[in-house]
C-alpha positions in Angstrom: -9.7 -3.3 13.0 -9.4 -3.0 9.0 -11.6 -0.9 7.5 -14.7 -2.3 6.7 -14.7 -1.7 2.6 -11.4 -4.1 2.8 -12.8 -6.7 5.4 -16.4 -6.8 3.6 -14.1 -7.3 -0.1 -11.9 -10.0 1.7 -14.5 -11.8 3.8 -16.3 -12.0 0.6 -13.6 -14.3 -1.4 -12.9 -16.4 1.8 -9.3 -14.4 2.3 -7.5 -15.3 5.5 -5.9 -12.6 7.0 -5.1 -11.5 10.4 -4.6 -8.4 12.0 -1.6 -6.7 14.2 -1.9 -4.1 16.6 0.7 -1.5 17.6 1.5 1.2 19.1 0.4 4.5 17.2 3.1 5.4 14.4 2.5 7.2 11.4 5.0 6.0 9.1 5.5 2.1 7.3 9.1 2.1 8.9 7.9 2.9 13.0 4.6 0.6 12.1 7.4 -2.0 11.1 9.4 -1.5 14.2 6.2 -1.2 16.8 5.1 -4.2 15.7 8.4 -6.2 15.1 8.1 -6.7 11.2 11.3 -6.1 9.2 11.3 -2.6 7.5 11.3 -5.2 4.1 8.6 -7.3 4.8 6.0 -3.8 5.4 4.6 -2.3 2.1 3.9 0.7 2.1 1.5 3.3 -0.1 2.2 6.0 -1.5 -0.4 8.3 -3.4 0.3 9.6 -6.2 -1.2 11.2 -9.5 -0.1 10.3 -12.8 -1.6 12.7 -15.7 -3.9 13.9 -13.3 -5.8 10.9 -12.2 -4.8 9.4 -8.6 -2.8 6.0 -8.4 -1.3 4.2 -5.9 2.8 2.7 -5.7 3.7 0.3 -3.5 6.8 -0.7 -2.0 9.1 -2.2 0.7 8.7 0.3 3.5 12.4 1.0 3.9 12.4 2.2 0.0 11.5 5.3 -1.3 9.4 5.4 -4.5 11.7 6.6 -8.1 9.6 8.9 -10.1 11.3 8.1 -13.1 10.5 4.4 -12.9 7.2 4.8 -11.9 6.7 7.1 -15.3 8.5 5.2 -17.1 6.3 2.1 -16.3 2.8 4.4 -16.4 4.1 5.5 -19.9 3.9 9.1 -18.7 6.0 12.3 -18.1 3.7 14.0 -15.9 3.8 11.8 -12.1 3.5 13.8 -8.7 3.3 13.0 -4.9 -0.6 13.5 -4.3 -1.4 16.1 -2.0 -3.4 15.1 1.4 -6.3 17.0 -0.1 -6.2 15.6 -3.1 -7.4 12.1 -1.5 -8.0 12.7 1.8 -12.1 12.4 1.7 -11.6 9.3 -0.8 -11.1 6.6 2.1 -13.6 6.8 4.0 -13.4 4.9 7.6 -10.0 5.5 7.2 -6.9 7.8 8.9 -5.0 9.9 6.4 -1.6 8.0 5.5 -3.5 4.8 6.3 -4.9 3.3 2.7 -4.8 0.0 2.4 -3.0 -1.3 -1.0 -6.5 -1.8 -3.1 -6.5 0.6 -5.2 -8.8 -1.1 -7.1 -11.8 -0.8 -3.9 -11.5 3.4 -5.0 -11.2 3.3 -8.8 -7.6 3.5 -8.8 -4.3 1.9 -10.5 -1.9 0.4 -7.9 2.0 -0.1 -8.9 3.7 -2.6 -6.6 7.3 -2.9 -6.5 8.7 -6.5 -7.2 10.3 -6.9 -4.1 7.1 -7.6 -2.4 6.3 -10.2 -4.5 9.3 -11.9 -3.1 7.6 -12.6 0.2 5.2 -14.9 1.0 3.2 -12.6 3.1 2.4 -9.0 2.9 1.9 -6.6 5.2 0.8 -3.3 5.8 -1.6 -0.5 7.5 -5.1 -1.2 7.1 -7.0 1.8 7.6 -5.3 2.5 11.0 -2.3 4.0 12.7 -2.6 1.3 15.4 -3.1 -1.6 13.4 -1.9 -3.5 10.9 -3.1 -6.4 8.0 -1.0 -9.4 7.4 -2.2 -11.7 4.1 -0.8 -14.3 1.9 1.2 -12.5 -0.9 -0.4 -14.7 -3.5 -3.6 -13.7 -2.2 -3.3 -10.0 -2.7 -1.7 -10.5 -6.6 -4.9 -12.4 -7.2 -7.7 -10.1 -5.6 -5.9 -6.7 -6.6 -4.2 -7.3 -9.6 -1.6 -4.7 -9.3 1.3 -3.6 -12.4 4.4 -5.1 -11.2 7.4 -2.8 -11.9 10.5 -1.8 -10.0 9.4 1.0 -8.4 12.2 1.6 -5.3 14.9 3.8 -4.9 16.3 1.9 -1.6 17.9 4.3 1.2 19.3 1.2 3.2 
């Protein structure tokens, strides 16, 4: 079941969403495979710091983050991968590495690769390494209002 904070947020706004249970998986690609979802349709959240502040970069599971693209979009020359210690306590009720792509719920900016905006739905981890959440992309964009900018360095 998605973490309580996310469920409360979505339920209060009348957003329709569905959960997908799967075998435990610790990478977005493994989660997608376990749930029989194409990797290009699965969103992964990468935690970064931009000028020392935490932010989320959300991109297709089978892509890697291009830090140069993110730095350009953020207008910063200080973009780094965040360590688990930087954010482990920021997501109560959420397993480390299973953060949902809703940075604004946690006081941080969210950057989203436009490749994910091409699909009707968005699928992502929502607090657990055994469950995904599927919702309409348009609802996600309306609620989160991410900065949509190219972020991916494809690894296909």
